[in-house]
N, C-alpha and C positions, 0 to 999 in steps of 0.2 A: 824624263818625258815619257808619256804614255801614248801609244798609237791609238788613234781614234778608230772606231768601227766604220766610220765614213771613208776611210782610206782604203782604196782597192786598186787592183791592177786592171786597167782599161781593157787589156786584151781578153780578160775573162768575159766581159760583155760581148765583145766581137765574136769570140769563139762560140758562146752559147747562142747568139743570134744566128750565126752561120749554120750551126748544127741544126737548129730548128727550121731555118729556111730550106735547107736541103733534105729535111726529113730523116736525117741520120739517126735520130733518137727513136724512130718508130720500130717497135718490136724488139728493142734492146733492153736487157735487164740493167738495173742500177749499177751493178759491179762493172759491166762492160762500159757503161757511160762514164763512170768515175775513172777507170783506166784510160779511156779515150781522152778525156779532158786533161788528165795529168800528162799524158804523152804529148799532147798538142801544146799545152802551156809550157812544158819544159823546153820546147823548141823555139819559143818566142821570147824576145827580150821583155823584161817587166816595164810597164809604163804606168806608174802610180799616179792616181788623181784623187781628189776629194769630191769634186762635183762633176757630173756628166756635162753640164753646161760649159765647163772650162774647155773640154775637148771639142765640143760642138762649135764654140765661138772662136777659139784660138788656133785650132789645128788647120794648117793649110790643106787644100784639097789634094795636092800631090802627096803629102805625107799620109793622109787618110787612105788614099788609093794604095800606097805602098804597104800600109798596115793590113789592109784587106787582102792583098795578094799574099802576104806572109801567112795570114790565117788560113787561106785556102790551101796553100802548099803544105803547111803543118798538118792540117786535117787530112789531106790526101795521104801523106806519109804515115800518119798514125793509124788510119783505117787500114791501109795496106799492111802495116806491121801487125796489127791485131788479127786481121783475117788470115795471115800466114802463120799465126801461133796455133791454130786449130789442128 
């Protein structure tokens, strides 16, 4: 079996969207952002999907809310960790 390029971790999208919404990528260099994303995603469970529509259609609102809360907490911890490394 060969993994298809279409298979991805849904949390990646949630993390990138949240970072953009909060403006956390403003004024940060690519190395900082790569480190930040790795730290964040390593705190979250993987949730692999093929199509975005699958999550939009089949994911209950309560689970969507829980995933968003996990992302927010992971981002907070990762930013705090990186800011304390300086």
